[in-house]
C-alpha positions, 0 to 999 in steps of 0.5 A: 499500500502506498505510504507518504514517501515521494514517488519517483520515476525510473527508466528500465529497458525490457528484453526487446530494448524498448524503454519503459517508465516505472514508479518506484516508492522507497520502502520504510522498514520502520513501517512495514506493510501489514495488509496484503494485496488480497486484503486491500482488494477486499477492503476496497470492495467494502468501502465502495459498497459503503460509499454507494449506501452513503450517497443514497442515504445523503442524496435522499435526506438532503434532497440534492445530488450527493455523489460519493466515491472512494479515492484511496485506501492507505496505511499510515500512522495515527499521527500522520492521519490526525496531524493535518486536520484543522481545529475545529473540525467534526469527528465521530468516534465509532465502536464496530462490535465485535471488533476491538478498539475504536474508529473514526469517521471524519468530516471537514467542518464546512462539510458538516456545516452544509449538511446541517444547513440543508437539514434545517431547510437552507439552500446551502452553498454559502459561507459558513462560520469557523466554529465548533458545531453547537449541541443542536447541530451535533444532534442533527448531524448525529441522527443522519450519521447514525443511519449512514454508519449502520450501512457498514454492517452491510458493507462488512458482510464479506468479512464478518457480521458487525454492528456500528454505533457512534460513542462520542463526537469531537471537534478537536483532533487532539482529543480523539486519541483512539490508539497510539501516535505510532500505531498503523491505521488504515484510512479510506478517503472518500470524495464527497459532493453536495450540490456545488460543493465538494469535500473529502471525508475519511474513515479510519480503523486501527489495524489491530481493530481490522486484524480479526476481520481480515483473519476471518476473511482469509479463513473464509477464502481457505475454507471456500477453496478446500470446499471446492477441492473436497467437492471435486474429490467427491465427484471424482469418487462418484464418477469412479464407483458409478460404473461399478454400481449394480442396476436393475435392467428389464425388458418389458412387453407392452402393458395389458388393460383389463376390466375389474371383472376380468381380474376377478375371474382370473384362475390358476392356468389362465393365459393372458394374451399380451397382444404385442406385435411381432415387429414392435420393439420391446422397451428396456428400462434401467431402474424402472426408467425406460431408456432403450428399444430392443427386439427379442432374440436368442443367444445360445440357450438363453433368451436375449434382446438386442438394443436398437439404435436410437430413433433419431439416429436411425432415421437419419441414416435410413433417410440418407440411404433411401431406406424406409424410416421408422422403428419397424424398419429398425427391426427389419434391417438391424435384426438379421445382422445381429441375430441369425435366423437359426437363433430365434425360437420359431414359435416366437415369430410364427403364427400358427393356424387357428382362431388365435387372433390377428395375424399381427399379434403374438399368440397366446400359447406362444407367450406361455411357452417362450416369452411370457414375462414374470409379471404376466397373468393368464386370462382365459381358462384352458377349457375355453376358446380364445376370442 
């Protein structure tokens, strides 16, 4: 962070031989920087948030444009901060619980007078007396600053939960000794405008006061980084073990709809016709969720099902080849190449003569002998004629 030392310019030549100017500031080893760059960026966000809230409240209360911007965040000794202040001025001594110690909010006397005049209905912009504020003026100013400084709670959310309150007000800087003269403080400077006037307000916190908040911010960053690493590790483990997780895969025929009287009349040995078209695909469900289409077949002595290509991919391929498009075409084209005709049970695809139903449905005795799923229930008595 920049100090009060003079900054000089040096010329250096890069690898290509091009000269460049660089700003160099002497480093004072008696006053080492205690705030890291990460902390400076975090404090910048805190004070920019506070400046926006400060501007909103001040503009709405005074009914005039009051832009406020953060111009700098510096590390100084307390003596360097307090010595240049004029006497009289306006200083509000702050407590920011649960942080230890006290901070200071400083307004130039003319800025404080301008605010008080506008609070009392005046036009502002005139000359102001060079005297300390009266008790009435201090009361009016404190009422406004209580509202403004409470916005530090919102600004410090990224660090920790805090609560700000004004403990006292001073007009003489020498009476505001919150820390020792050589102690380090962090000073945020705000460019403040009210109407046509402009001033600089400052917010000062001793480093020892901010240290717990900065440490909490560092810990939260480490915790966030560790949480991300832990989540990535869990995702990797889940991905590795997912391939070994057993899942239930079932091949389903079309469902059958029955009336209540038909269900009540079912007896042991009855046959339930599935009415599943021979050329219609079966459904493969993974964990109870339909995922693929398949056609029945046989592998050795075992019944099998061949997974069909996705309908969209197959349709595109068939359209490009000038072939019929549709799931029926998928069964007709993919089946012979994957399962030779000799591997299929003849009864599964041949319709025997007799009153077994339409030629495009699988006959009742076929399902009973070869492909009736475990959940199928017979419907007709063996001594009855199929409808």
